[in-house]
N, C-alpha and C positions, 0 to 999 in steps of 0.2 A: 380595600385600602383607602379609597377616597370617600366612602359613604359617611354621611353625617357631618362632613366638613363644610361649613357655610359661614358666611359673614367674616371671613378672615382677611379679606383684601379691601383696602380702602378704595373708594372711587378715584379713578385717575392714577392708581398705583402703577409704577413701572417695575417690571421684573428684569433683573439684570442677568445676563447669560454669557457663557463663554463657548465659542465654537472652535473646535480643533479640526484641522483638515490637512491634507497633503496635496501639493500640486502634482499634476501629471508629470511623470518622468522625473520626479524629484530626486530619485537616485539614478543618475545617468550612467548607463552601463559602460560607456567608454571611459568614465572617470575612475572606475574602481581598479584597485591594484590586486585584489584577491577575493576568492569566494567568501572567505570568512570576514572580510573587512567591511561589511556593509552596515551593520548595526553598531551604534554606540560611538560613531565618529562625528556626530553633531553636524552643524551646518557648514563647517569648513569644506568638507569633501564635496558638497554639492553647490557651493557658491551661492547659497540662498541669501538674499539681501532684502532689506525692507523695501527697496525700490520695486522689485518685481512681485511683491505681495500686494502692492497698492491696487492692482487690477481687480482685487476682490472687493474693494471699497466702492463707495458710491451706490449705484443701483444695479450692481452686478449679480448679487445673490440675495434673494429675499426669503424670509422665514415667517411662518404664520402658525401661532399656537392653536391647538384644538382642545376644548374642554373635555374632561373625563366625567364631570359631575353636573354640567348644565347643558341641556339640549335646546336646539332651536325648534321651530314649529313642526319640522318633519321628523323629529326624534333624534337627529344627529347632533353630536357635540358641537357647541358653538365655536365659531371661528373668530379669532382675534384679528386685529389689524396687521397687515403685512409690514414687516420691518426689515432693515438691511444691516449688513455688517458695518460697524462703525470705525473701529480702530484696531491696530495691530498690538497685541500684547507681546512685548519683546522678551519678557522673562516669566516663565511658568515652570515651577519645579517638576511638574508631572509630564512635561512634553517629551515625547520620544524623538529619536533622530529623524530629521526631515519633516517634522510636524510644525505647523504654524497655528497660532491662536489669535482669535479676534473677539473683540467686545461686541455685544449686541444688547439692546434694550427693547422690551415688549410692553406696549400699553395694555393694561389688564386691570379689571376691577372686580368687585365682589359678585356682580351679576354673571361673571364668566366662570365662577367656580375654580377648580384646580386643573391645570394643564395635564393632559395624559398622552398627547401626541402633537406632532407638528408637521406642516408641509414645508418643503423647501423647493425653490426654483433657481436654476442657474441660467442667467441670461448671457453668459459668455459663450464663445464658440468652442472653448476647450473644456473638457471635463476635469473634475477634481475628485479627490477621495475624501469623503466626509467621515471623520473618525468619531466625533461625539458632540453632543450639546449638553451643557450643564446649566440648569437654572438655579440661581443662588438665592438664599434667604427668602423663600416663600413663607410668609407669616404663619406661625403655628405649624409649619410643615417641614422647614429646612430645605435641603437641596433636592432637586429632581434630576435624575441622570437619564440620558438617552444615549445608549451605545449603538452606533450606526454602522461603521465599517462598510461603507458602500460608495460606489462610483456615482457621481451626480453629473449627468449630461445636460446639454442645453435643453430647456423646457419643451422646445418644439418637438423633441423626439418622443415625448410621453403623452399618451392619451389622457391619463389621469395624473394628477400631481404626485410627486414622490412624497411618501409619508413615512414617519418613524414614530415608534411608540416608546413611552417611558419604560423603565426596566422592571415594572411590576409584572406579576405572574397571575394569570387567571385561566381556569378551565373555561371552555366556551360558555357554559350556562351561568358562570359567575362574572362574566365581563360586564363592567358598568354599561348601562343601557346606551349612553351617548357615544360609546366607542364601538358598539356592535357592528354598525354599518361599515365603519372604517376597517375593522378587522376582517370582515367578509370580503369587502371590496379589494383589499390588498391581496388576499389569497386568490381571488378570481384573476387578478392581474398577473400573478406569478404563474398561473396555470396556462394562460394564453388560450388560443382557440385551435391549436393543433394544425394550423395551415401556414403555408408560405415559408420562404427561407428566412431564417432568423438573422437579425442584424446585430452588429457589435454592441450597441448600447442597450439591448434588451436584457431582461432578467427572467425570461420565460423558461420554466422547467417542464420538459416533456420527454416522452420515451421514444426510442426507436430500436430496431434490431441492428446487429453488427453487419451492415451491408456496405461498409466503406473500407474494407481491408484490402480489396483488390482493385484492379483497373482493367476491366474487360476490354475497354476501347483500345488498349495497347496490345491486345492479342490474347489468345486462349491461355497461354502460360501465365499471364498476369491476373487472370480471374481467380477469385476465391469464393467459396460457398458463403451464402448468407447464413449467419449464425443467429438463431433465435426465430421463433415463429413457426417452427416445424418439429415434427417428431424425430426427424432424421438428425437435425442439428439444433437441439435446444440450447438456450443460452440466456443469461441475465440480460436485461435491457440496458442500453446506454442512453446518454442524453441526445435528444433529437436536434439536428441542425437544419434540416429542410433543404439541403443542397439538391440540385437537379439530378435526375437519374442519368446513368451512363447511356450512351447511344445504343450499345449492343445488348445491354441487359437492363430493362426498365426496373428490375427489382434491386439493382445495385446503385449506390449513391456515388456521384462523381467526387473525386478527390481534389483537394486544393491545399496550399500551404496554410491558409487560414481555416481554422476549425472553430465554429461558434461554441462559446460557453456562455451560460448565464453570467452576466458581466461581473457579478461579485464573486464568482468562482475563479476569476483570473485577475489577480491583483496587479498585473503589469510588472514593473520592476520596483515594487515597493518593499519587497522582503528579500532577505538573503536566500531563502529557499528557492525563490524564483530564479536565481542565478545558477543553482544546481540543475533545475529543470531546463534552463536555457542551455546549459552545458551539454545535456543529453541530446538536445536538438542539434547542437553544433557538432557533436561527434558524428551524427548521421550525415549532416550536410557538408562539413568541412574535413573531418578526420578521415572518414572512410574513403572518399575520392582521392585525397592526398596520398594515403598509404597504398591504395590500389595502383596509383601511378608509379610508386616506388617498386612494388612487388611484381607488377604485371606489365607495366609499360617500359620502365627504365631498366628492369632486370638488375636493379642495384644490389639486391641481396637475395640469397636463396630463401625459399619459403619453407625450409625445414630447419629445425634446431638440430645441431650436430650432437649435443650431449646435454645431460642434466646441468652441467656447469654453465652451458650457454644460456639455459633458461634462468638460472640464478643470476646470470649477468644482466638481465633486465633490471634488477634491483641494485646491482653493485656498480657496474660500469655503464649500463645503458646500452641502447642499440644505435649504431651509427646510421645516420640518414643523410641524404644530400642536403647541402646548405640551404637550399631554398624551400625545402619541404616544411620544416617546422614553422616558418613564417606563414605558410599557407594554412597549417593546422591551427595555429593559435594567434590569429590577428587580434583577438579579444582578450583582455586581461583575465576574464573568468576562466579561459582555457589554459592560460599560462600557469595557473595554480595547480592544474591537474597534470599538464604536460611539462614537468620539470625538465630543464635542459641544461646541458653543459656546453656553454657557448651557443652555437647554433646548429650543432650537428648530432647531438646525442639525445635520444628519447629515453627517459628514465622513469621507472615506477617505484613507489615506496615498497619496502619489503613487507609482504603479508605476514601476519602474526604466526601462521602455521609453521614458518621456518625461522622465526626470530630467535628461538632457543635451540632447536634441533633441525638440521637440514634434511635429515633422513627419516625422522619419526613418522612422516606421512606414509612411508612404505610398509609399516608394520601392520600385521593383522589386527592388533589391538586398536590402533588408531582408525583403521578402516571401519571397524565395528563401532567404536566409540562415537564416531561422527553421526551414526544413525540415532544416537541418544542425545548428543550435545552439539551436533553440527548445524548446518544451515537448513537441513531438511529432516527435522527430528520427529515428525508426526506421520510417518508412513510405515515404519516397522510394526509388525504384528506378532502377537504370541501365536505360535503354531497350534492349530486346533485339530487338524487331521493330517494323516500321513498315508500315502504321499500327497503333497499338495495337489489340488485339483483346479481346473480352469472353470470360469463361469461363462466362457464363450459358447455360443450356440453350436452344439455338437453336430447338427445337421449341416451347418455351413462350414465349420472349421475342423470337424473330426475330433479325435481324442487328444486332448492336451494335458492329460495327467502327467505329473512330473516323473521323470526317469531316475530321480535320486532314490537310492535304495537304502535299506537298513545297513547294508554292508559298507556303504559310504560313510556312515555316521557312527556306528556303535563302538568302534575302537577308540573313539574320542569322547565318549559320554561318561567318563569316570565311573565305569561299572554299571551304568544304567542301561536298560533297554530303551528303544525309541518310545514304546508305550509309556514306560515309567517317566521318561524325561518330559513327555507331553503332559502327563498327569501332574507332575511336579512343576509345571510351567517353566521348564528349563530350555525349551527349544523355541526359536524365533525365526521369522520369515521376512525378508525384504523382497516383495513381489513386484517385479516390473515385467510381467509376462503379458497379461491380458490387455494392458493399456497400449502396447506397441504392436503386438502380433498382427492384428488386422491390417496394419499399414506397413508391415515390415518388408513385404515383397516390393512395394512401391519405393520405399526408402532405399532399399538395397539396389534398385535399378539405377540409382544416381551414383555420384562419386563416393558416397558414404556407404559403409558396410557395418552392419550392426546385428545384434542378437536380442531376442527377448530373454530376460534373465530372471532367475530365482536364486536367492541366497539363503541358505539355512545356517543359523548361528546357535551356539550353545552358551548358556550362562554357567560358568564353572563355579567351583566351590569358593573361589576368591572373589566372586561377584563380577568377574570380567567376562565380557561378551567376546566370543571367538567364532569366526566363520569356519564352518566344517565342510561345506560343499557349495559350489556355484554351478548352476545349470545354464548353459547357453543354448538357445533354441532358434531354429530357422523354420520357415514354412516348408512343407514337404514339396520336393521338386515336381511331383506328379499332380499337385493341386492342393488347395486349401482343405478339401474334404478328407484328405488322407492324414490330417493331423500335423504334428511337428517332428522335425529331426533334431534330437537333443544330444548334447555332450555334457558330461559332468566332470568338473575339475576339483581337485582337493589341494589343501595347503602343502607347500614345499618350501624349504629354507635354502636350498642350494642347487647348483647346476641349472641346466636348461629348464627343469621343472619349476624352479622358483621364478624364472622369467615368464614362463607360461602362466603361472598363478598370478603374477603381477598384472599381466595382460587381462586375465579373466576378471580381476577386480576392476580394471579400467573399464571394461565393457559394462559392468554393473553401474559404475559411477557415472558414465556417460548417460545411461538411462535415468539415473537418479537426478542428474543435473537438469535434464530436459523436463522431467516430471516436476522438479522443484520450480523451475522458472515459469512453466506454462500452467501448472495446476496449483501447487502449494502456494506460490507467490502471486501469480497473476489472477487465476480464476478464483481461488478461495479467499483472497483478500480484496484486491483491486476491483475485480469485476462484480463480485456478489454484493459489495457495499454500495456501488453506484446507484442501484435502484432505491436504496434507502435514502440516499442524498436527495434524489429527485422527489420521491414521495413525501419526504419530510417538508421540503420547501413548498410543495403544492397543497398540502393539507394541514400542516401544523403552523399556526400563527406564531410570530415572534413572541407573543404573549403567553403561549402555551408552555406549561412546565416541561413537557417531554421534548419540545423543540430546544429549550434552554439546556436540557440534559445532554442531548445528542449532538447539537450543532458543533461543538469543538472537535468532535471526532470525524467531521466531514471535511475539514479544511484542506483545500488543494487536491482532493481526491479526483474530482471531475477534471481538473486541470492536468494532472499527471496522466490520467487515463486517456484524455484526448491526445496528449503528446505521444503516448504509447501507440495509439492507432495511426498516428502520423508517421512515426519513425522507427518504432520497435517491433510491433507485432504485425505489421502490414506486409503486403507483397514486396519482397526484396528488402524488408527491414532488417535491423540488426539481429533479431532473433532468428529469422530465416537464414541469414548468412552464417551465423556462428554456432547454431545448435542443431543437433542431429535430426530433429523432427522436420526441419526445413520448411518447405511450403505447406506441409500438413500440420504445422504446429497448432494453430488456433482451432482447426476442426477436430484435432485429437483431444484438445481440452474440452471441446463441446461433448465428446463422447463420455468423458469423465463426469461432466456436469449432470449427465443422466442419473448418476448415482448420488448426487449431492443431496444432503438432508439438512435443512436449516438447524433443527434442534441438536444435531450431532456436532455442530460447530462449537457448542459449549465444551470446554476442555474436559470436564469429568465424563461427559457422554462420549466424547471422542476416544478417550482412553479405554473406556469400557468396550466400545465397539471394536477396537483393535485388540482387545484381550490384554492390554497392558496394565489394566487395573480391574479390580473386582469391587462390586458394591459392598460397602461396609459402613453402616450408619454411625458407628463409633469413631470413624476416622474423619479428619477435616475434609470438607467438600463431599463427604459420603462415599469416598472411594479409597481403596488401599492399593498401592502400586505393586505390581508383580516384580519389577526390578527396583529395588529401593534407591539405588544410585543411578537415577535417570534424571540428569540435570534439567532438561527442558520441562519435564513433567513436575518435578519437585518444586522448582522455582515458579513454574506457570500456575500451579495450584494455589500457591501463596497469592499471586497477583489476581487470579480469578476470584478468590474468596474476598479480597479487598474490594475489587470492582463490584461484586454482587452486593456486598454490605453497603457500599456507598449508594448504589442504585436503590436498594431497599429502603435506606434511610430517607432518600430524596423522594421517592415515589409515595411513601407513606404520609408525607406532608400534605399532599394534594388529593390523594385517593384514600379516603378513610373507610371505604367499603368497596366490595366488588361491583355493587350497583353503579358507583360513580364511573368505573371503567366502562361498563356497558352503555351508560347514558352520555358518554363523551362523544359528541358528534364528529369532532375533528379527528379524534383518535381512531374511531371506527372507520371513517372514510380513508384515513391514512393506511390502516392495516389492510382493508379490503383491496385498495388499489395496489399496494405493495405485493400482495399475494397474487392477485388476478392479472395484473399488468406488469409490474416490475420484474417479478419472477413468474410471469404468466405461463411459461411452458411447464411449470410444475404446480399450477394452481389446483389441480385435482388430487394432489397428494394428501393422504390422511394425516400426515404428521404435523401439518401446520398448526400452531397454537390458534385457538378460536378467539383470543383476545376478549375473554369474558371475565377474567379474574385479575386481581392485583398480582398474584403469583405468576401468571402468564406474562403480564406486562413487564414485571421485573426480570424474568428470564430472557425475554426478547431483547430488552435494552441492554442487559448484561452481555448477551452474545454479540450485539452490534459493537459495543464499546471494546470488548475483548478482541474481536476480529480486527477492528480498525487500529487498535493500539498495540497490545502485547503480542498477539499472534503475528501481525505484520512485522513488528520489531524483531521477533525471534527468527523469522525466515528471511529478513531483508538485510539487516546490518552486519551479518556474518558473511555476506557474499564475497567481499574482497579479502577479509581476514583468512577465510578458508580457500576460496576459489581464485584468489590472486596468484596462487601457485597452480598453473594449469596442469602440472604433473599430478596434483592432488585431486583436482576436480575438472577433468577434461570434459568438453562439451560436444566433441565429435569423435567418431571412430571411422577410419578410412580403409582398414584392411581387416579381413577375417583372421581368425587364429591360424597361424602358420601350420601347415601339415608337414609331417616328417618327409624328408626327401626333397622338399621344395627349396628354392633359393631363399625365400623368406625365412624358412626354418634355419637354414645355415647362417643367415644374418642374425637371427635371434641367438644362436649359439655363440657366434663370434663377437657380435656387437649388440648386446641386449638393450642398452640405452637407446641406440639408434633405431632399433626395431620398435621399441615402445613409442618413440617420438614420431616415427612414420605412421603409427597407428592412430595416435590421438590428434587433437586439434593442432593444425599447422601454425606457422609463425604469424602470418597476416591475421588470421581469425583470432589468434591469441591476443594480439595487440588491441584489436577492436573490443574483444570480450573484456579485457582488463580495463580499458578506458571506460567502458560503460559501468561495470560493476564497482569500479572505484567511486564513481559519482553516486551510484545508488546506495553505496554503503556509508556515505557521509551524512553528518548532521549539519544543518545550517546554524549560523550563529544566533538566529532569532527563533530557533525551534521552541515549541511549547510542549512540555512533557506531561505525562499523566500526573494529575494533581495540580496542574497550573492552568490559569486562564489569561487571556490577553487583556482583560480589564477587570479590576477588582470590583467594579460596579455592575457585573453581568446580571445581577438580580438585586432587587431591593429587599428580598425576603431574608431576614437575619437568621432564621432557622436553617435555611438552605446554605447560607454562607458558613454557618457553624458546622453543619454536616460536611461541607466540602473541606473545611479546615481539618476536620477529623480524618478525612480521607487522605489528605496530604501528609498529615503526621504519621498515619499508619504506613504509607508508602516509604517514608524516611526510615521507619523502624525496620521494615522488611529489607531495605537495602543493606542496613547494618547486618541483619541476619544472614543475607546471602553472602556478604563478604566473609563473615565468620565461617560459613559453610565451605567456602573455597579454601579456607586455611586448614580444613580437616584432611590430613594426608591419607586417611583410610578411604576417602571417597575418590577413588582413582579416576572415575569417569569425568570428574570435574576438571581434570588437567590433561590426563593421557600422556602418551609418549612425547607429544609435541610441547608439553608443558604450557598449555594455553588455558588458563582459568575460564570457566563458563560465566561470562558476565553479560550476556545478551539481554537478560531480563532485569538487570539493574535499572530501576526507574529513571535515574537522572544521567545526564551526560554533559560534557563540554562539546564544542563544535568539532567537526572533522571526522577522521577515521578512528573511532574510539572503541568499537566492538561492544557497545553498551548503550543503554538509554531507550526508553519507551516513549516516543512521541505520541501525542494525542491522536494523531490521524495518519492516514496514508498520504503523505505529502511528497514522497519520492519513490 
């Protein structure tokens, strides 16, 4: 980019520049009136005046240009003279809300060549957020852009000066010689030395195991296993914080309200999305204690819903609370957006989409099955390959767990087919929540919860509608695990007590599905598995590296939300343990599932083939043909997958013109080696890892990372409240076993089936907590960046890459139109179902709020 450019600057020439920054706490949390009202309200909301920007003038902030083309005697790029911010620019059309611009001039002449980086020092006590530096009118060169997006602390906090590079892109071997030292030094700085407790201002990326979920010092009941670093509990790595070990267990890390993040992973309160994550923390710290006082201390309201109508009342009239409680719950405006109130006494939730058209559609068998294809957990159902279904549990430990479902249970509903014929014709399907829960079921059922391992067999009829034929509920054998399971099989019924029993059987299935969704599909398979990629990328791929520029947008806020989850959601006594069936075993159960995680199977076509939901077909798009043609998640997902992979292929081919270039890329090879051997180190010996020797492997790896962080996460996250906001539809707990004939519970089921159902599923207190959390999780922030968008148009200087990215965005817009048309096709019944809820989760774009659509770039909530 810079080679051969000489003699273009006159001696004594001054380069004019513009610095854009944001002051700390420029968006004051107490001044906001809504979650969505953060961006686009300009300076009025934050009271920013010229007076309090003058602190940046004088000798408060210095900048020093570094040459990309001229080296000093040591071979490093020449340093220009330090200069300081000069004046405030009061009007700049490109300024975002809360941003301030300053003039700066650099002394620079032809002996210095072309700038390619700069140092910055902050001599103030307070940090600020540096957005960008633009150098204007470089003779014969035009403008040079530096996209920074980084916190700048007082210079005394840094061993080496803070450096930023221009937006050029170089493979390591092609880096201009004067920048090589600076490129390597910055990566070394980001890697740190692996010792000591990390400090707020640091930007060090390092790995650790999940050893901070429990608090052994508070007693044995509060201890949790260390996840990661063992064969028993394998797990992806998290970001290292270096907090001291607990007193009782030196392998566990002590907990605190402050969790270290590399500073640029935590934006503070600069973005609207931060207010959503802040709301999650507030639910844990404010809402849960306040509601506990209502339900358990004040005895203000019974902890059982009396009827389905009372559940619907949460959205229609709200729930009455004591006058002082809501003021305790939402002292901050960010929570007032979520906890809508009527005066000061009523807590009210928005009606979830699943009941906006039909209040009872969720109860139908068709909707129960459809949500396995178009719901919030659409990538678990499998095509049945063998009958009866068998367990993969160790038979010597657990005995025989072969399913007790027989042909007689099924064949009268197979439209004339035998079971063998139905399997051969790919007409039978299985939702299997047996092996994942059975090893823990005895312990789970020793608490106040009562649950079953479940298997559900479904049939695809001639109308292409999926119908459940049998549900198997299994318990550990009372004489011991080695004796296998005790199983009960239930079949559909439309009336009488049998229909109530069938509705309960479906509820037990959904409770298991809800837990698996939250801890595996959502947490493990997106949040947790991506974090090692965030860490490895920042440790080994320079800002100048093309793959860093490709992947970086898909990491935004992931470490931030994950650290919050460890603080309040998936920890000992956290919201997940309080409100989901797996309880204290939640995270270790997800560790058992990670044992079977395969990176290459996270690609959507590979996942569909693995589950038998598609067959290989080179003539079909993405090389697969779906077994169920009307499978909304898969149909729309394959469209998005194909576009992502095409974009990655177009981009990668710009920089890697041969496989040899992949093999010779020192940063890329170090990145991949560490990602496999450390980031996912418990699986480092698996044979399926790509070897990172070819462009094809690089393209596949990057496509999987982008798919996982964007479309997969969107598909399993933003439907949580639209479907699960009705606790009747997606309960998270079961508290009673199936009633036996002759018991008082059975009589209640006969006389008051709704009451019996409600006494079985999630009670009122846990429902309110669950709804509060999933409403936040299902929201889009007003400043969300969606697939095909970037936060800065100057993210790269490579016009070829910008053109390829524009093509990517245009293709996404075309696909959105195509998906909209597909939803208008009345023959595709699974796209709406009995609840009349069009499948929109994989529409690329969205507005803010609860929209049931939109694919953000990253796992930001």
